[in-house]
C-alpha positions as CSV (number, residue, x, y, z in Angstrom):
1,X,46.6,22.4,7.3
2,X,44.3,20.7,4.5
3,X,42.3,18.9,7.1
4,X,41.9,21.8,8.9
5,X,40.5,23.3,5.4
6,X,37.9,20.6,5.1
7,X,37.2,21.0,8.8
8,X,35.9,25.1,8.3
9,X,34.1,23.7,5.1
10,X,32.5,20.5,6.0
11,X,31.3,21.7,9.8
12,X,28.8,23.5,8.0
13,X,27.6,20.9,5.7
14,X,24.4,19.4,5.6
15,X,24.4,18.0,9.1
16,X,22.1,20.9,11.2
17,X,19.8,19.6,8.3
18,X,19.3,16.6,9.8
19,X,18.8,18.1,13.4
20,X,15.9,19.6,12.5
21,X,14.4,17.3,10.6
22,X,13.9,15.1,13.3
23,X,11.5,17.4,14.8
24,X,9.1,16.7,12.0
25,X,6.0,14.1,12.1
26,X,3.9,13.3,9.6
27,X,0.7,12.2,11.1
28,X,-1.9,12.4,8.1
29,X,-1.4,8.5,6.6
30,X,-5.2,8.3,5.4
31,X,-7.8,10.7,4.0
32,X,-10.3,9.1,6.7
33,X,-8.0,9.7,9.5
34,X,-6.8,12.5,8.5
35,X,-10.4,14.1,8.6
36,X,-11.3,13.0,11.9
37,X,-7.9,15.1,13.4
38,X,-5.4,11.4,13.4
39,X,-7.7,9.8,15.9
40,X,-8.5,6.5,15.0
41,X,-6.6,4.0,17.9
42,X,-9.4,2.7,19.3
43,X,-11.6,2.7,16.3
44,X,-9.5,2.5,12.8
45,X,-10.9,3.5,9.5
46,X,-11.7,0.3,7.4
47,X,-9.7,1.9,4.6
48,X,-6.7,-0.2,5.6
49,X,-4.5,2.5,7.3
50,X,-4.7,0.4,10.9
51,X,-1.2,-0.9,9.9
52,X,0.1,2.5,10.6
53,X,-2.5,4.1,13.4
54,X,-3.5,0.4,15.1
55,X,-1.9,-3.0,13.3
56,X,-4.6,-4.5,15.8
57,X,-7.3,-2.9,13.9
58,X,-6.9,-6.0,11.2
59,X,-7.8,-8.6,13.7
60,X,-11.9,-10.0,12.3
61,X,-11.6,-8.0,8.9
62,X,-14.3,-9.9,6.4
63,X,-12.7,-10.3,3.3
64,X,-9.9,-7.6,1.7
65,X,-9.3,-3.8,1.3
66,X,-7.1,-2.4,-0.8
67,X,-6.3,1.8,-0.9
68,X,-4.2,4.2,-2.3
69,X,-3.6,7.9,-1.4
70,X,-2.1,10.9,-0.9
71,X,-1.3,14.0,1.6
72,X,-1.3,17.1,-0.4
73,X,1.3,19.8,2.0
74,X,0.9,23.6,0.3
75,X,3.7,25.3,3.5
76,X,3.2,29.4,3.9
77,X,5.6,30.7,6.4
78,X,8.6,33.0,6.8
79,X,11.1,34.8,9.1
80,X,10.8,38.9,10.3
81,X,14.2,40.0,11.4
82,X,14.7,42.1,15.0
83,X,16.4,44.9,13.2
84,X,15.0,45.6,9.7
85,X,11.7,44.1,10.4
86,X,12.1,42.6,7.1
87,X,10.2,39.4,6.4
88,X,11.4,37.0,4.0
89,X,9.5,34.0,3.3
90,X,9.4,30.3,2.8
91,X,9.6,29.4,-1.0
92,X,8.6,25.0,-0.5
93,X,6.8,23.0,-3.1
94,X,3.2,21.9,-2.8
95,X,4.5,18.6,-1.5
96,X,2.5,14.9,-1.9
97,X,3.0,12.6,1.0
98,X,2.1,8.7,-0.8
99,X,-0.1,6.0,1.2
100,X,-1.0,2.5,0.4
101,X,-2.7,-0.5,2.4
102,X,-3.4,-3.8,1.4
103,X,-5.5,-5.6,4.3
104,X,-7.3,-9.1,4.0
105,X,-9.1,-11.0,6.7
106,X,-7.8,-14.9,6.5
107,X,-10.3,-16.0,8.6
108,X,-12.9,-14.4,11.6
109,X,-9.8,-13.5,13.9
110,X,-6.6,-13.4,11.5
111,X,-5.8,-10.5,9.7
112,X,-2.4,-9.4,7.4
113,X,-1.8,-7.1,5.4
114,X,1.1,-4.7,4.7
115,X,1.6,-0.1,4.6
116,X,3.5,2.2,2.8
117,X,4.0,5.1,4.4
118,X,5.7,8.5,5.5
119,X,5.8,9.7,8.8
120,X,8.4,11.4,9.3
121,X,9.6,13.8,7.0
122,X,10.6,17.4,5.5
123,X,11.2,19.8,3.1
124,X,12.3,23.1,3.7
125,X,13.1,26.2,0.4
126,X,14.4,29.5,1.3
127,X,15.5,31.7,-1.1
128,X,19.5,32.7,-1.6
129,X,18.5,36.3,-0.3
130,X,18.1,35.1,3.2
131,X,21.1,35.0,6.2
132,X,19.8,31.6,6.7
133,X,21.0,29.9,3.3
134,X,23.9,29.6,6.0
135,X,21.6,27.0,7.7
136,X,20.7,25.6,5.1
137,X,18.3,26.9,2.2
138,X,17.4,23.7,0.2
139,X,16.6,20.6,2.2
140,X,15.0,17.4,2.2
141,X,14.4,14.3,4.4
142,X,12.8,11.4,3.5
143,X,11.7,8.4,5.3
144,X,9.5,5.6,3.3
145,X,7.8,3.1,5.9
146,X,7.1,-0.3,4.4
147,X,5.4,-2.7,7.3
148,X,3.8,-6.5,6.3
149,X,1.2,-6.5,9.2
150,X,-0.5,-9.4,11.2
151,X,-3.4,-9.1,14.0
152,X,-4.9,-11.8,15.7
153,X,-8.6,-11.7,17.9
154,X,-7.2,-13.2,21.3
155,X,-10.7,-13.6,23.2
156,X,-13.7,-11.4,21.1
157,X,-13.1,-8.3,23.3
158,X,-9.1,-7.9,23.3
159,X,-7.4,-8.1,19.5
160,X,-3.7,-8.0,19.3
161,X,-1.5,-7.0,16.2
162,X,2.6,-5.7,14.9
163,X,4.9,-5.2,12.2
164,X,8.4,-5.0,11.2
165,X,8.8,-1.5,9.5
166,X,11.6,-1.5,6.6
167,X,12.3,2.2,6.6
168,X,14.0,3.5,3.6
169,X,15.9,7.0,5.0
170,X,17.3,9.5,2.5
171,X,18.6,13.2,3.1
172,X,19.4,16.1,1.1
173,X,20.9,19.7,2.2
174,X,21.9,22.4,-0.1
175,X,24.0,25.0,1.9
176,X,25.7,28.6,1.9
177,X,29.4,28.6,3.4
178,X,29.9,32.0,5.0
179,X,33.9,32.9,4.6
180,X,33.4,35.6,7.4
181,X,32.9,32.5,9.6
182,X,35.1,30.0,8.0
183,X,38.3,29.5,10.7
184,X,41.6,30.4,9.3
185,X,43.9,27.2,9.2
186,X,46.0,27.1,12.8
187,X,49.1,26.5,9.9
188,X,48.7,29.8,9.3
189,X,47.3,31.3,12.4
190,X,48.0,28.8,15.9
191,X,45.6,29.7,18.6
192,X,46.4,27.6,22.3
193,X,45.2,24.5,22.9
194,X,41.4,24.6,23.9
195,X,41.1,27.8,22.2
196,X,38.8,29.1,19.7
197,X,40.1,29.3,16.2
198,X,40.7,32.7,14.3
199,X,37.9,34.0,11.7
200,X,38.2,35.1,8.4
201,X,35.7,37.7,10.2
202,X,38.6,39.1,12.0
203,X,40.9,40.1,9.1
204,X,37.7,42.5,7.9
205,X,35.5,40.0,5.5
206,X,31.8,41.1,6.4
207,X,29.5,39.0,7.2
208,X,27.2,37.3,5.1
209,X,30.2,36.0,2.9
210,X,29.1,32.9,0.6
211,X,32.7,31.7,-0.6
212,X,30.8,28.0,-1.7
213,X,27.9,26.0,-2.4
214,X,27.8,22.8,-0.3
215,X,25.8,19.9,-1.4
216,X,25.1,16.6,0.8
217,X,23.3,13.5,0.2
218,X,23.1,10.3,2.3
219,X,20.9,6.7,2.7
220,X,20.4,4.5,4.9
221,X,18.0,1.2,5.4
222,X,17.3,0.4,8.9
223,X,14.3,-1.9,10.9
224,X,11.4,-0.4,13.3
225,X,8.5,-2.0,14.4
226,X,4.8,-1.7,15.4
227,X,2.7,-2.7,18.1
228,X,-1.3,-2.2,18.7
229,X,-4.0,-3.7,21.3
230,X,-7.7,-2.8,20.9
231,X,-10.5,-3.2,23.8
232,X,-14.2,-3.2,22.8
233,X,-15.7,-3.3,26.4
234,X,-19.1,-3.8,24.5
235,X,-20.8,-2.9,20.9
236,X,-20.3,0.8,21.7
237,X,-17.4,1.6,24.1
238,X,-13.2,0.6,22.8
239,X,-10.3,1.4,24.2
240,X,-6.7,0.9,21.7
241,X,-3.1,1.7,22.6
242,X,-0.3,1.7,19.8
243,X,3.6,2.2,20.2
244,X,6.0,2.7,17.3
245,X,9.7,1.4,17.8
246,X,12.9,4.3,17.2
247,X,14.2,3.5,13.3
248,X,17.9,4.4,14.2
249,X,20.3,5.7,11.2
250,X,23.5,4.7,11.0
251,X,24.0,7.9,7.8
252,X,27.1,7.9,5.9
253,X,27.3,10.6,3.2
254,X,29.7,12.5,1.3
255,X,29.3,16.5,1.1
256,X,30.5,18.1,-2.4
257,X,31.5,21.7,-2.5
258,X,31.9,24.5,-5.2
259,X,33.6,27.7,-5.1
260,X,31.3,30.8,-4.8
261,X,33.6,33.8,-6.4
262,X,33.5,36.9,-3.5
263,X,34.8,39.3,-6.0
264,X,36.9,40.9,-3.0
265,X,40.1,42.2,-3.3
266,X,42.7,43.0,-0.6
267,X,42.4,46.5,0.6
268,X,45.9,46.4,2.4
269,X,49.1,44.5,3.1
270,X,48.3,42.1,4.9
271,X,51.0,40.4,6.8
272,X,49.6,36.3,7.7
273,X,51.9,33.9,9.6
274,X,55.3,33.4,7.2
275,X,53.0,35.5,4.1
276,X,52.4,39.1,3.3
277,X,49.6,39.1,1.3
278,X,49.7,42.5,-1.3
279,X,47.0,45.1,-1.6
280,X,45.0,44.4,-5.0
281,X,45.4,40.5,-4.6
282,X,41.5,39.0,-5.6
283,X,40.1,37.3,-2.3
284,X,38.8,34.8,-4.5
285,X,42.1,33.7,-6.5
286,X,44.2,33.4,-2.4
287,X,41.5,31.3,-1.5
288,X,42.5,28.6,-4.5
289,X,46.2,29.6,-3.8
290,X,48.8,27.7,-1.6
291,X,48.8,26.9,1.4
292,X,44.9,27.2,1.4
293,X,44.1,25.8,-2.0
294,X,40.9,25.5,-0.8
295,X,39.4,24.7,-4.4
296,X,40.8,22.9,-7.2
297,X,41.4,26.3,-9.5
298,X,40.4,24.6,-12.8
299,X,37.2,23.5,-12.0
300,X,35.7,25.2,-9.1
301,X,35.3,22.5,-6.9
302,X,36.5,21.1,-4.0
303,X,37.4,17.7,-3.2
304,X,34.7,15.6,-1.3
305,X,34.8,14.7,1.8
306,X,33.2,11.6,4.0
307,X,31.1,12.0,6.7
308,X,29.3,9.8,9.1
309,X,26.5,10.4,11.8
310,X,23.4,8.5,13.3
311,X,20.2,9.9,13.8
312,X,16.9,8.2,15.0
313,X,12.9,9.1,14.0
314,X,11.8,8.8,17.9
315,X,9.2,5.9,18.7
316,X,5.8,7.1,19.2
317,X,2.8,6.0,21.6
318,X,-0.9,6.7,21.3
319,X,-4.0,5.7,23.6
320,X,-7.2,6.0,22.1
321,X,-11.2,5.5,23.2
322,X,-14.0,5.5,20.8
323,X,-17.9,5.5,21.9
324,X,-20.8,5.1,19.4
325,X,-23.9,7.1,20.2
326,X,-27.0,7.5,18.6
327,X,-27.7,8.4,15.2
328,X,-25.0,7.1,13.7
329,X,-22.2,9.4,15.5
330,X,-19.3,8.5,16.9
331,X,-17.1,10.4,19.5
332,X,-13.5,9.9,19.3
333,X,-10.4,11.0,21.7
334,X,-6.7,10.2,21.6
335,X,-3.1,11.4,22.9
336,X,-0.1,11.2,21.5
337,X,3.3,11.2,22.7
338,X,6.6,11.6,20.6
339,X,9.9,10.9,22.3
340,X,11.5,13.7,20.4
341,X,14.0,14.0,24.2
342,X,16.0,10.7,22.7
343,X,17.1,13.7,20.7
344,X,19.7,15.6,22.7
345,X,23.1,15.6,20.8
346,X,24.7,14.5,17.8
347,X,28.2,13.3,17.1
348,X,29.6,13.8,14.0
349,X,32.8,12.0,12.7
350,X,35.5,12.0,10.0
351,X,36.5,9.0,8.8
352,X,39.2,9.6,7.6
353,X,40.6,11.9,10.2
354,X,42.8,9.4,12.8
355,X,43.3,11.7,15.2
356,X,39.5,12.3,15.5
357,X,40.2,16.4,15.8
358,X,37.7,17.3,13.0
359,X,34.7,15.6,14.7
360,X,32.0,18.0,15.8
361,X,29.4,18.3,18.9
362,X,25.8,19.3,17.9
363,X,23.8,20.4,20.7
364,X,19.8,20.3,20.3
365,X,18.5,19.8,23.2
366,X,14.8,18.3,21.8
367,X,12.0,18.0,24.1
368,X,9.0,15.4,24.0
369,X,6.2,16.5,22.8
370,X,2.3,15.5,23.4
371,X,-0.4,15.3,21.1
372,X,-4.8,15.8,21.8
373,X,-7.1,14.8,19.3
374,X,-10.7,14.8,19.4
375,X,-12.8,14.2,16.8
376,X,-16.4,13.3,15.7
377,X,-17.8,11.3,13.0
378,X,-21.6,10.4,11.4
379,X,-22.5,7.9,8.7
380,X,-25.5,9.6,7.6
381,X,-26.4,6.6,5.4
382,X,-24.4,3.9,3.6
383,X,-23.7,5.8,1.0
384,X,-22.0,9.3,2.8
385,X,-19.8,9.3,6.0
386,X,-19.1,12.6,7.3
387,X,-16.7,13.8,10.2
388,X,-14.1,16.5,11.5
389,X,-11.9,17.1,14.6
390,X,-9.3,19.2,16.3
391,X,-6.1,18.9,17.7
392,X,-3.4,20.0,19.9
393,X,0.4,19.3,19.5
394,X,3.0,20.8,21.2
395,X,6.8,21.4,19.5
396,X,10.0,19.5,19.8
397,X,12.6,21.9,19.4
398,X,13.5,24.4,22.6
399,X,13.6,28.0,22.2
400,X,17.8,28.0,21.1
401,X,17.2,25.5,18.5
402,X,14.5,27.3,16.1
403,X,16.3,27.6,13.0
404,X,14.9,27.8,9.4
405,X,15.6,24.3,8.6
406,X,12.5,23.7,11.1
407,X,10.9,26.7,12.7
408,X,8.6,24.4,14.4
409,X,6.5,25.1,17.5
410,X,2.8,24.7,19.2
411,X,0.5,23.7,16.8
412,X,-3.3,24.4,16.4
413,X,-5.4,22.1,13.6
414,X,-8.9,21.7,12.5
415,X,-9.9,19.3,9.7
416,X,-12.9,17.4,8.2
417,X,-13.5,15.3,5.6
418,X,-15.9,12.9,4.1
419,X,-16.3,8.9,2.4
420,X,-18.9,8.4,0.1
421,X,-19.2,5.1,-1.3
422,X,-19.1,4.9,-5.5
423,X,-19.9,1.5,-5.4
424,X,-20.2,-1.3,-4.2
425,X,-17.0,-2.1,-3.6
426,X,-15.5,1.4,-3.9
427,X,-15.0,3.9,-1.7
428,X,-13.4,7.6,-1.6
429,X,-12.8,9.9,1.1
430,X,-11.5,13.1,1.0
431,X,-10.1,15.6,3.9
432,X,-8.8,18.9,4.6
433,X,-6.4,19.7,6.9
434,X,-5.3,23.9,8.5
435,X,-2.6,23.9,10.7
436,X,-2.0,27.4,12.6
437,X,1.4,27.5,13.8
438,X,2.1,29.3,17.0
439,X,4.5,32.2,16.3
440,X,7.7,32.1,17.2
441,X,11.4,33.6,18.4
442,X,14.2,32.3,16.1
443,X,17.6,32.3,15.0
444,X,19.4,32.1,11.0
445,X,22.7,30.5,11.9
446,X,23.8,27.2,13.9
447,X,26.2,27.4,16.6
448,X,29.8,27.1,16.1
449,X,32.6,25.9,17.5
450,X,31.0,22.5,19.5
451,X,29.2,25.4,22.3
452,X,25.7,24.9,23.1
453,X,23.3,27.9,21.3
454,X,22.0,29.9,23.4
455,X,18.4,31.8,22.9
456,X,20.7,34.7,23.0
457,X,21.7,34.0,19.5
458,X,17.5,34.5,17.9
459,X,17.0,37.7,16.0
460,X,13.6,37.5,14.6
461,X,10.2,35.6,14.5
462,X,9.2,32.7,13.0
463,X,5.9,32.4,11.4
464,X,4.1,29.3,9.8
465,X,0.6,27.7,8.6
466,X,-0.3,24.7,6.0
467,X,-2.8,23.6,4.4
468,X,-2.9,20.2,4.0
469,X,-5.4,17.9,1.6
470,X,-6.2,14.1,1.6
471,X,-7.8,11.9,-0.7
472,X,-7.5,8.2,-1.5
473,X,-9.5,5.5,-3.2
474,X,-10.6,2.1,-1.8
475,X,-11.7,-0.9,-3.2
476,X,-13.0,-3.8,-1.0
477,X,-12.8,-7.4,-2.9
């Protein structure tokens, strides 16, 4: 029975947020490349960001480069429900994603470097009045990559490079639990094997009755890799290829639970198994009394429950071309593919349950996505360089897994940027990017009890757009 109570709580506690975060990649890993709409596989910027965009680009570097920068994100969006046509707005904070690159040309052919960047991440925050709070109202995923890199010019036309990614992952979820959808322990109301449990909502508890607040944190360090090749056909035309391997996280987290008072009373005598609950009994007292005992009655806190699972930052591949035309102009184009389809199902394991009865399978069924990036860059003179671009990227989540944790979809994005030389060795880069995501139907709740979600659960429309600002300072030595 005690385990059944934990099942009701922990099952809804944090791991859907991990799933949602997997569909959110951050490709803006340097202000120079951001102004180019992320292109640069065939002609990386000279600020050291080749460590991320194409490690082969460090070969042939003269002297050293050190760059410190950040991408600032101002995210706007909301959800409009089908029935009342009421809109709830995201309350996301202004975020800063850091980048640090240090690169050095050891010889005319050998380049080395180290980079710090965050190509995967997410933060979504919704008001507690929103029904989506039962999926998650304040959710954070961080993946910080540290990559030592080496690159070598094999021939005058071919350079190869690669590096090891040491990845620091952390996830945090805050979520409310709905008493109406919580299963009644089978010790009170037995059900036949294979049948769905009886829910508290079947006893008159209204949907949207908060009875607990959950907090989950988990962290893990893992290792992945980056590889790249650069082909220079001549002084004007070049091609590039880059591959970032999958980063696998075997997360082990702990969920804690705090009681939220419902203020409800039992309206009439109810027979529950061997018990009779008299009319007028406070529901909150019932939840704290045997045989349920959901919370410690003195603290209002339920005992923490360890949970483990495995999630993945997917592999990425990018192919690019760059062509230098007259008057300082360069045209660039990249194609990017991300293997989101490797993320299909998620198994949740409860280490303290030797029987395995508490385990759950979540269905996400993401699709692989393609991105198309185009840009032009103009070196006006020795001091100023201007650039701009456009990109289109598909959404990873299928229609049945668009939730408050990640209401993503197909995107059109527009960028502009500039580099200014401040002194002999010092440069500054500025960039702006506008993201316009197509409106997309989705839902506010996760599917329950190991059942795949369906589009029939979708109950409204998500909208999303964002303003991104990139800034960096670089020093040549």
